[in-house]
N, CA and C atoms as a LAMMPS dump frame, in Angstrom:
ITEM: TIMESTEP
0
ITEM: NUMBER OF ATOMS
180
ITEM: BOX BOUNDS ff ff ff
-5.0000000000000000e+02 5.0000000000000000e+02
-5.0000000000000000e+02 5.0000000000000000e+02
-5.0000000000000000e+02 5.0000000000000000e+02
ITEM: ATOMS id mol type element x y z
1 1 1 N 275.981 202.751 301.125
2 1 2 C 276.305 201.427 301.611
3 1 3 C 277.81 201.209 301.475
4 2 1 N 278.429 200.654 302.507
5 2 2 C 279.873 200.411 302.505
6 2 3 C 280.203 199.204 301.624
7 3 1 N 281.362 199.275 300.994
8 3 2 C 281.826 198.167 300.156
9 3 3 C 282.252 196.997 301.038
10 4 1 N 282.047 195.792 300.538
11 4 2 C 282.501 194.615 301.27
12 4 3 C 284.02 194.542 301.187
13 5 1 N 284.65 194.22 302.3
14 5 2 C 286.103 194.115 302.338
15 5 3 C 286.503 192.733 302.839
16 6 1 N 287.75 192.39 302.588
17 6 2 C 288.284 191.125 303.08
18 6 3 C 287.537 189.932 302.536
19 7 1 N 287.311 188.951 303.367
20 7 2 C 286.661 187.718 302.927
21 7 3 C 285.199 187.93 302.55
22 8 1 N 284.613 189.054 302.929
23 8 2 C 283.219 189.35 302.577
24 8 3 C 283.075 189.789 301.12
25 9 1 N 284.189 190.157 300.497
26 9 2 C 284.132 190.559 299.085
27 9 3 C 283.96 189.316 298.224
28 10 1 N 283.088 189.385 297.239
29 10 2 C 282.757 188.209 296.434
30 10 3 C 283.922 187.671 295.603
31 11 1 N 284.942 188.47 295.346
32 11 2 C 286.091 188.011 294.561
33 11 3 C 287.312 187.675 295.417
34 12 1 N 287.165 187.673 296.729
35 12 2 C 288.307 187.442 297.623
36 12 3 C 288.919 186.061 297.402
37 13 1 N 290.237 186.042 297.218
38 13 2 C 290.971 184.782 297.105
39 13 3 C 291.769 184.506 298.378
40 14 1 N 291.946 185.54 299.172
41 14 2 C 292.71 185.423 300.409
42 14 3 C 291.747 185.369 301.593
43 15 1 N 292.236 184.791 302.674
44 15 2 C 291.512 184.784 303.941
45 15 3 C 292.389 185.493 304.959
46 16 1 N 291.838 185.768 306.119
47 16 2 C 292.625 186.409 307.175
48 16 3 C 293.844 185.552 307.502
49 17 1 N 293.658 184.259 307.612
50 17 2 C 294.77 183.358 307.934
51 17 3 C 295.834 183.373 306.842
52 18 1 N 295.417 183.378 305.587
53 18 2 C 296.371 183.403 304.474
54 18 3 C 297.137 184.723 304.437
55 19 1 N 296.456 185.818 304.725
56 19 2 C 297.118 187.13 304.752
57 19 3 C 298.182 187.155 305.842
58 20 1 N 297.829 186.681 307.013
59 20 2 C 298.8 186.655 308.119
60 20 3 C 300.003 185.783 307.779
61 21 1 N 299.736 184.609 307.199
62 21 2 C 300.826 183.697 306.854
63 21 3 C 301.706 184.286 305.758
64 22 1 N 301.101 184.912 304.766
65 22 2 C 301.87 185.514 303.677
66 22 3 C 302.768 186.631 304.2
67 23 1 N 302.236 187.472 305.051
68 23 2 C 303.037 188.571 305.628
69 23 3 C 304.177 188.027 306.477
70 24 1 N 303.887 186.988 307.246
71 24 2 C 304.91 186.365 308.097
72 24 3 C 306.011 185.749 307.227
73 25 1 N 305.618 185.052 306.171
74 25 2 C 306.582 184.419 305.271
75 25 3 C 307.449 185.462 304.585
76 26 1 N 306.832 186.53 304.122
77 26 2 C 307.576 187.594 303.435
78 26 3 C 308.577 188.244 304.392
79 27 1 N 308.175 188.426 305.629
80 27 2 C 309.037 189.082 306.623
81 27 3 C 310.301 188.283 306.914
82 28 1 N 310.281 186.972 306.692
83 28 2 C 311.464 186.155 306.941
84 28 3 C 312.558 186.414 305.912
85 29 1 N 312.154 186.943 304.754
86 29 2 C 313.113 187.185 303.687
87 29 3 C 313.348 185.967 302.804
88 30 1 N 312.722 184.86 303.134
89 30 2 C 312.907 183.628 302.365
90 30 3 C 311.913 183.494 301.215
91 31 1 N 310.858 184.292 301.232
92 31 2 C 309.821 184.235 300.208
93 31 3 C 309.757 185.566 299.465
94 32 1 N 309.721 185.495 298.153
95 32 2 C 309.548 186.708 297.347
96 32 3 C 308.051 186.96 297.156
97 33 1 N 307.716 188.162 296.783
98 33 2 C 306.326 188.482 296.496
99 33 3 C 305.824 187.616 295.345
100 34 1 N 306.649 187.41 294.345
101 34 2 C 306.244 186.589 293.194
102 34 3 C 305.918 185.152 293.614
103 35 1 N 306.771 184.564 294.443
104 35 2 C 306.523 183.183 294.905
105 35 3 C 305.277 183.097 295.773
106 36 1 N 305.076 184.088 296.627
107 36 2 C 303.879 184.102 297.454
108 36 3 C 302.626 184.253 296.596
109 37 1 N 302.701 185.105 295.591
110 37 2 C 301.565 185.303 294.69
111 37 3 C 301.206 183.997 293.994
112 38 1 N 302.211 183.273 293.53
113 38 2 C 301.97 181.98 292.882
114 38 3 C 301.367 180.978 293.87
115 39 1 N 301.909 180.947 295.077
116 39 2 C 301.422 180.013 296.097
117 39 3 C 299.948 180.242 296.422
118 40 1 N 299.55 181.507 296.534
119 40 2 C 298.189 181.831 296.934
120 40 3 C 297.252 182.116 295.756
121 41 1 N 297.76 182.032 294.539
122 41 2 C 296.904 182.184 293.367
123 41 3 C 296.391 183.594 293.125
124 42 1 N 297.233 184.573 293.433
125 42 2 C 296.867 185.973 293.195
126 42 3 C 297.953 186.622 292.343
127 43 1 N 297.671 187.811 291.864
128 43 2 C 298.653 188.514 291.044
129 43 3 C 299.79 189.059 291.907
130 44 1 N 300.894 189.373 291.253
131 44 2 C 302.044 189.978 291.929
132 44 3 C 301.608 191.274 292.607
133 45 1 N 300.834 192.09 291.9
134 45 2 C 300.375 193.377 292.442
135 45 3 C 299.491 193.175 293.666
136 46 1 N 298.613 192.191 293.603
137 46 2 C 297.733 191.919 294.748
138 46 3 C 298.541 191.511 295.971
139 47 1 N 299.546 190.645 295.774
140 47 2 C 300.365 190.209 296.903
141 47 3 C 301.217 191.352 297.435
142 48 1 N 301.742 192.179 296.533
143 48 2 C 302.513 193.342 296.98
144 48 3 C 301.64 194.21 297.881
145 49 1 N 300.41 194.427 297.475
146 49 2 C 299.486 195.243 298.267
147 49 3 C 299.205 194.624 299.631
148 50 1 N 299.143 193.305 299.685
149 50 2 C 298.917 192.611 300.953
150 50 3 C 300.106 192.809 301.886
151 51 1 N 301.311 192.535 301.409
152 51 2 C 302.48 192.607 302.301
153 51 3 C 302.838 194.046 302.67
154 52 1 N 302.455 195 301.834
155 52 2 C 302.707 196.419 302.136
156 52 3 C 301.566 197.052 302.929
157 53 1 N 300.567 196.235 303.246
158 53 2 C 299.394 196.663 304.012
159 53 3 C 298.58 197.752 303.313
160 54 1 N 298.597 197.748 302.006
161 54 2 C 297.754 198.656 301.228
162 54 3 C 296.338 198.085 301.169
163 55 1 N 296.243 196.761 301.19
164 55 2 C 294.96 196.054 301.273
165 55 3 C 294.995 195.185 302.513
166 56 1 N 293.853 194.718 302.935
167 56 2 C 293.738 193.892 304.148
168 56 3 C 294.31 194.646 305.352
169 57 1 N 294.063 195.951 305.395
170 57 2 C 294.601 196.774 306.474
171 57 3 C 294.007 196.423 307.835
172 58 1 N 292.825 195.823 307.828
173 58 2 C 292.166 195.469 309.081
174 58 3 C 292.758 194.223 309.737
175 59 1 N 293.685 193.554 309.037
176 59 2 C 294.321 192.347 309.583
177 59 3 C 295.639 192.728 310.225
178 60 1 N 295.776 192.358 311.483
179 60 2 C 297.003 192.7 312.221
180 60 3 C 298.181 191.883 311.744
């Protein structure tokens, strides 16, 4: 059985919309990973993984 990913995972704190917005904000250079992590209530490592596309790879 495949593992649940994205919003289907029971511990997900991010949504597709939040992932897109976080990546867009980071790309502007005005938001740090630490500030984004605080804004979205996730760890620094989790946010780094989001913006580096290590996680949430299925989100464009």
